[in-house]
Every structure is written in structure tokens, then in C-alpha cells.
N, C-alpha and C positions, 0 to 999 in steps of 0.2 A: 398226645402224641407228642414226641420230642422236638426240642430245638435246641438248646445248650444246656448243659447240666450246671446246675448251681451247688453250692455248699452251704450247707446249715450251721448255726453257731452252736456252740456247746451250752447246756443248760447249767446255771448255776443257782443255788438255793437262795431264797429272798434273804437280803440282809436286814436286820433289826436290832434294835438297841432295847434290851430289857429296861422296862421303865421300874422305877422305884416304888416301895409302897405307898409312899405319899401322893405320889403322881396318879397311880390308879384309883386311889381313894378321892383325891382332888376331881378326876375326871368321871367319876360315876355318875350317871344320871340320876336327878334328884327321886324320880320314882322308884329307885331301887330300895332307898331306906324304908319308906311306908310298908313297901311288899315285905321286907325283911322283918320289920316290926311285928306285922300282921301274922306271917306263917310262925314266927317264935311264939307269940303268944296263943295262937291256935295249939301249937305244938306242947305247950307247957300245960295248958289246960288238959290235955291228954293223957299227961302223966297220972292224974289222979282219977279214982273211980268216979263214975259220973251217970247220969240218967239225961238222956238226950233224945231228940226226934232224929229220925234217918236224914232229913234234910239237912242238918247241921253237920251230921257225919259225912256227907256228901261234899261239903265245901273246899276243903284241900283237895280231895280228888279232881274237882271240879276246876279249880284253880290250876293244877297241874295239867289239865287236858287243854284249856284255853289258852295257857302260856305256851303250850307245844304248838298249838295251831297258828298263833300268832307268830310264831318262830318260822313255821312254813311260809306264811304270807310276807315275811320280811326278808326271805332268801333271795339270793341272786337267780337261783333255778329251782322254784317251787316244785316242779315236778320231780326232779332228782331228791328234794329234801323230803317230799312227802313218800317216795318209796322207802328210804330209809326209816323214816317214821312208822310205815304201816308194818315193816318186818319186826321193828323193835317193839312196837305195840304188842303185836301177837306173841311175842316172845316173853314180855313182861306181864301178861295176864295171868298165866299159872304161877308165875311167882309170888304175884300180890295174893292170889287168892290162897296159895298155901300159907301165907304171913297172916292172912284176915281168919282163916281157920284154927289159928293159934289163940286168938283174943277169946277170953271168957266173956259171954255176952248171954244176956236173957231179954226176951220180949215180955213187957209188962202188958196188963189187961188194956190200958190206955193207947197202945200201940208204940210208946217210947222203948227205947233200948236201955237196959242197964248194963253198962261195961266196966270190966275191969281196967284199971290204969295201965299205960304201956308207953315203950319209947317211939312206937312206930310213927304216930303223929307228928312228933317233932322232928324226927330224922328226915321224914317224908318231906315236911314243910321246908326244911332247909335244903332238901336236895333239889326243890323247886327254885329256890333263890340261887342255890350254887350252880345249877346247869345253865341257866340263862346268864348269870353273872360270868362265868368261867369263858364261857363262849363269847360274849361280849368283849372281854378282855383280850383274849386270844386273837380274835378278827381284828381288833382294834391295833394290837401291836403288830401283827403280821396281815395286813389286809389283802395279801395275795392269795391267801388261804381260803378266802371267799370264792375265788373262781376255780379251785381245785375239786373235780367231782369226788375225790375221796373224802375230803373235809366236809363237802355239802352234804353227802350220805351221812357222815358220823353226826353232823349238827343235828340233822332230823333224827337219827337213831337215838341220840341223847333225850330229845324230848318225848319221844315214842316210848323209850323203856320207863322213864318216869311216869308218863300218862297211863301206860300199861299196868305199872304195878299199882298206882292208884286205884283204877278202876277194878282191877282183880282184888284188891284188899278190901273195897267197898262190896264187891259180890260175895266175897268170902264170909264176911261178917254177917250180911243181910241172910245169906243161904242157911248160917247155923241157927238161925231164929225161925226158919221155915219148917214145915212138916216134912217127915223123912221122906214119904213118896214124892212129894213135889219136889224136894232138894235134889233126890237122886235124878229125876227127869231133867230138871232144869241143868244140874251139872253136866249130865250126860250129852244134852244137846249143846250145850255151851263148849264141853271139851271137844266134841265131836266136829262141830263147826269150826272152832279156833284153830284144831289140828289141821283140817282140811284147807283152810285158808291159808295157814302158816306153809302147808307144803306146797301149795300153789303158787303162794309169792316167792317162796325161796327157790322153786324151780324155774319160775319164770326170771326172776331176778339173776339166777345164774347163768341162764341163756344170754341173757342181756349183756351180763358183765364180763363173761369168760368166752363168748363167741366172737372171735376177731378174724379178720382176713389173715391169711397167711401169707409167708413171704414166697416170692416166687423168683426162679433164676432169670436173668435179663432177656428179653425176647427183642431182637434186632428188629423184627419185622414192626414193632410197634414204637420203638424207643430211639431208632436212628434215621433222621432225615437224610435221605440219599442225595449227594451231592452237596451238602451243606458246606463241606470245607472250601469249595470253589465259590461261595457266594462273596459277593462284594458288600460287605457290611455296611459300607459308608452310604449305600443306596437305601438302607432300612429307615423310613421315618422315624423321628424321635415320638416317645410316647406321649400322648396329649391326655388330659383329664376333664370329666365333667363330674358334678355331684350327683349322688341319688337322692332320694327322698329323705334318707336318713342321715345325709351328709357325707357318706363314704364316698371314697373316689371310683369312678368307673374309667379305665384306661383303655385307649384305642390308639392306632396308628391310621393316619389319613393319606391316602393316595388320591390327589385331585384327578378329576376328569370333567366330563360334562355336567353342568349344573343340574341338568334334569334327569340324571341317571345316578341314583344313589344303590350301592349295594351294602349290606351290613354282613360282616363276614365273620363266622363264628369258628373258632378253632376245635380240635379234637381233644380226647381225655388227656389229662396230665400236663397239658402244653399251655400255650399263651398265643398271642397275636403276632409273635415273631415267627412262628412256625408257619404261617400263613402267607408268607412274604412272597413266594413266587408265584402263587396263584392269584394274590392281589395285584402283582404287576401284569400277568397277562390280563386280567379283567380290565386294569387301568388302560392297557394297550386298544382294548375293544370299546374304549370311551366312557367306562363307569368310574364314578367318584366312588372308591371304596374305602369304607370305615371298618377296618380289621380290630375287632374289639376283643379284650380279654373279659371273660364271664367273671362274676363275683367268685371270689376264691382261687382266682388264677391271676398271673401277670400285675399283680399290685392292685386289682380291684377288690374293694370290700376291706375288710378288716382283718380276717384271718384265712391263712393259706388252707384250702381243703374243705371250707366251711362256709355256710350262709347263716341268718339268723332265722329263717323259716323256710318251708319247703317250698313257697310260691314265690320267693324273693327275685329269683332270676327273671320271672315273668314280669314283676314289677320293675326291675332294673331296665329291661328292654324298653318298657314305657317310656321311662325316665331319660334313657339314652335317646331314644329318637326326638323327643322333645327339647332336650338339652343341645342336642345338635342342630336343631334348625330343620329337621327333616319332615316336619308337618307343613311346610310352605307348599302351597299349591302348585301343580304341574310338575312335582317332583316325583318321579316312577320309583317305588321303593321295592328292592328284592332283599329277601332275607336268605342267605346262602350259608351252609355249615358243613362241616366234616366230621365224620365218624360220630363221636357223642354230640360234637356240635350239629351233625346232621339229625340226630334224633331230637336235639332242642328245635330244629327248624320243623320237623314234623309235629312236635308238640305244640309250637306256636300255630301252625298252620290249621291244627285240629282244636286250638283252644279259644278262649274268648278273647284273645289278642289278635285273632286272624286277620282282621279288617285294617291293621296297621300297615301291611304290606300288599303289594298289589300281586305279587307271585313268589314261589318258593323254589329253591334248588337244593335239594339234599345229596351230598356226596358221600358214598359209601356209609350209610347211616346205621347207627346202633338202633333197631327198633325195640326190641325186648329181649330179656334173657331167653324168654321160651319162644321167641319168633324163630320160623323154619329158616331165616337169612342167618343166624348168629350160630358160628361154630360153638362147640362146648368150650367154656371158659375163654371165649372170643379167641379162639387159637391159642391160649396161653398167656393172653395179655392182661387177664384180671383174674383175681382171687376175691371172691365174694363172701362175707360171713351170713350164709343163708339163714341159719337159724335166729341170729340177731335180727335181720331184714324182716324175717316172719313175725317176730315178737313186736317189734317196732312198727310193723305194718298193722298188727293187730290194735296196740294202743291207738294209733293213728285213726283207725277205722271208729275208735270209740270217742274221737275228738280229744284225744290226749297226746298232744306232740311231745313228749317226754323222752328225754335220752336221745334225741334226734343229732346231737352233735357228736355222738360216737362214730368211730371209722367203720365203714362196712366194706369198702372196696379199696384193695391195693393194686397198683399196676406193676408190670413186670420190668421194672427200671431200678438202677442202681442210684439214680439221682436223689438228692437231699431236697427237701421243700425250699425253694427259692423264688424270685420273681419271674423265672420263666418255666418253672417244674413244679407239679403238685402232683406227688406220688399217691396219696392217699385221699379218699372222699370220705366224707361225714354221710350219714342217711339222708339228710335233708338236701345236701348238695347233689348227691347222686339221683335222689327221687326227682328233684327239680329240673334235671337236664333231660330226662326220658319223657316219652308220652306218658299219659297217665295210666293207671291201674288198668282201666277197661280200654286197652289201647285198640283192640280190634274194632270196636265200636266207633272210637275216637277218628282213627284213621279212615275209616268208611264213610264218615261225613265230612271229609276234607272236600271243599268245594271251590277253593281258588287254585289258579293255574299252578301245578306242582310238577316238579321233574325229579327223578331221582336216577342218579348216574354212579356207577360203581366199576372198578378195574376187574377184568374177568379173573386175574389171579391174584385176588385178593385174600390174604393169608388170615385174617381175623373173621371173615364173613363168608357164606356160600352165595358167591356171586349169581351163580344159576338159578338160585331160587326167588331173588327180587322180582323179575319179570312175571313168572306164573302167580307168584303170592299176591302182587299187587293188581293184575289183571282180574283176579277173582274177588279180592276185598274191595278195591275202586279203582274201576277202569278209567277214571278221570285222571289218575295220577300216571304219568310218562315215566317209562324205565328205558334207560340206555345203558348197555354194557359195552365198555371200551375194551376191546382185546389187547392182551398183552401187559396190562399194568397191574401192579400189585397195590396194597393199602396205601402205603404212604407215596407211592408214585402219583397217586392223583392229585397230591397238591405240591409235588416238588418235579417232576418231569415236564421239561416244555412241552412236548407233543400232549400229554395229558392236560396239563392246564390250559393249553390253547384248545383242546376239545371242549373243556368245561366252560371256558369264555364263550366259546360259539354257541353252546346250549344255552348259556345266559343271554346271549344276544337275540337268538331265536325266542326263548322264553317272554323277554322283555319288549319284544317287537321295536317299535321306534321310541321307546324309552318314556313315552307319555301316557298317563292313566286318563 
């Protein structure tokens, strides 16, 4: 939800100075030269007719395969590199086999192969060296390319095409020496399997690559804080910071109150701690010490606007914040309170492994799930979701493959650019990390700590009349209050709505002692 709109800076290409040939050679790792000598020697041997065992023939294709796998392991994003590698490998296999079929070869009685000379071994060997060397020089000259998704995929693809051609060539040569019936069966199975895998990989990759959240017209009900023009901005506390376990900053604003009553307050989607100012003041008036936090990916928390490093990082950040802020001291009554998507994060925490950190929970107009009866279609026009990409990434995640999760999957109906107070686009892992888990029905049904949900009756993003019957059926321990006359953003800006939320907190927390 909105606070103030920021402006994003313009992108400029990375600056670099092309090094001289001498600089390139002098900075080349020593291991490169023995590798070059070896592959050239093997290639030269292949120029002449020869008799050799199959295992010797497999040396250079094996080197190409191992070199490409090493490249994946050394990449900044191995998952993305591996995806490019698989697609290129499947494309290179039939090309390599076609080249192998052109080589004259005969199997001798002792099992060795009698082969005519040819250029393939030399050219292929040099391609192994050239591919690794060229990528190393390129990324050394322009290090920023190592973090660019397109170049990460291309680097994997270079290794994959080399490995695919090598393996395909070896298979083509070997199959030429096998019996006709066996050869046809093996070739048919190989081509069918390779074709099917390639089609599936390409289709799956296309969904991930090209399914993106669309642009939306600005929605004032989600993007404009009512009454912000009349705020006294001098009353807003300065931003404070603590360090997460990875050293990244976690930002927050402190509203001091009673020492034994702490509220950790979480903002809604696309916004930051500043948007919760009026509600924080109302809670402070009721005696709470309020820690209005900005989740990682928002408000200067973390390192990247709209993204985290892994799906559960927000959960870990919450633990780190509570510890760093000194909220683990005895006799402090701790409440986690959040609005909209932040309310969804409250329900996620109340139903998850971190539930014991807080004594009670208060979710304001919470986002439960896309398919929850409480959610209007597209959240009333506030969100655009790349559903095919989300499904594909969820399938990968289900297999324990957290690949491509930095890609954007949610865009909000705002014209704001990414800034310290605005986050218009969410990655898959940030979006998933703010919501209740995939099996959210079971998770919310298991909430056993005091939990209250409150929503404005005129909410434009959610069906306010669905919260009470839904939670009454799912988990009667969760109390639901519907405040008449208030819209979505009114719940954190309107003085009467903020006072009603603060009164609910006071009843929920009791005397503030655990």
C-alpha cells in the first residue's frame, strides 16, 4: 500500500575498458595452458587414420561434459545456468550425432575401432578451450554480466551445446558400428526421448521466461493513503536499523511506549514502515511501544527492492529483528500486527514454526490466499499475477529446486517507481514468503495462539463479509471483527479506525504481561 511515491534512476550500461592482448594473456590462469596443449594434441591425433578403443574416443567428449558441469558449479546462479545448459545440451545432441554419422568407422574383432582421420576432434577440442576461455575473459572484463539473467543462461548454454555435440558425436560413431536392428532401436529411443525432453524443457522454459505480470491502471484504493497531505511529517520517527544474520540491514521506526508492551507492526504490499504512521501513533497512545518495520525488499531493508534471497528469509528476518531489538527480555508482552499483505504475514507467522515468538497476533484486512473466499478477483484490481510463471516455479520448488525465484510474479496497480518507500513489483520468493504456506487451510486451522482479524466493511480489495463465516468454520479460536464504514486503507489512516484497532489490541494483550 502507498506512502509516498519515489522515483527510480535511469539504467546505464556497465563501463569497461577493453584490455590488450598482452593483458589478457598475462592474466590467464595457468591451468588454461596445459588444457589447451592437451586438447590440441588429442585433436591432432584425430587428423590421421587410427585404431583405438572406445574409451579413448570418449576422452574429449568427457572433458567437454565435465568442463560444462564445472561451469555450472562456479556460476553465480547455478539453477539458471543449468536451465540454459539442459536446453542447449538437448539441442546439441542431434547435431553431434549427425557429425558422428559422417565419420568412416569399422569395428575390429578385438572390439577396437578403425577410424578415418578428420577435423572434428581438433575443432571440438579447441571449442572446449575457447568456450571456457572466452567466457572467463568476458566476465573478467565486464563483471556485472555475471549477475545478468540473460548472460547467465547463455553461459550455461555455451557449455551445454559443446557437451551435447560431443556426446552426440560419440553416440553417432558408436551406433554406426552396431548391428542394424539394435542401431535403429537405440536411435529411435534416443531421438524420441531427446525430442520429448527438449519439447518439455522448451515449453517449461518459455512459460518461466515469458509469463510476466502485466501493467495495471493505477488503483487509488490501494495506492493513495487517505489524508496523507495533512500529515505532520516532522512527527514521523527516523529510520533505525539492525543487522540480519546475513549482515543486511533491517529498517524500522520506533514509537516508544510502555516497556512491557511491544507491538511489531508490518506494512501492506508495495509500501514500507512510513505507511503505518497513523496506526502506530494510535497504538502508542494506548501504551504500546511500536516497532514499525519494513520487510526485506521494502523500505531499505535487505539489498534488493522487491526481492529476498530465499523463500523463508522473511521468517528468519523476523527472528533476527526480535533478538536484535531486545524483545526477548522477560516480561515483555509481544504482539505481531500487520495490514493487508502484512496481515497475511501475521497469519503465516501465527501458523508457522515461529509462532512462539509472539504472545498474540492481530491481522488487519489480511490477504489470506489468491483462492480464499475473502479475496476479490485480482484483489479488486490491485494486483496482476503471472499465474503460469507462479505455477511453473511452484512445481520446481516442490521438487526442491528453488530456481528462477528472483523473477517478478506480482505487479501492483501503482505508477510509483521502486524507491525507499515503494515496491511496485514482487519476486516469486518475496511474494511466497509473505503469504501463508501453500496448504494454508490446514495451517490456519492449526493456529492456537490468541489471534484476532479485523477488516473494514467497505474494503475494496477483499470481501469483508466473508471473513467471519470463513474463520468461524475454519478455526473458531480466531476472533473476527468487521468495522462498519471503513475502506481498505482507512484501517491504517482514519483516526476512528486506528482507534478501533488500538482498542482491539488492548483487549487482545490484556494487561500487557505474558
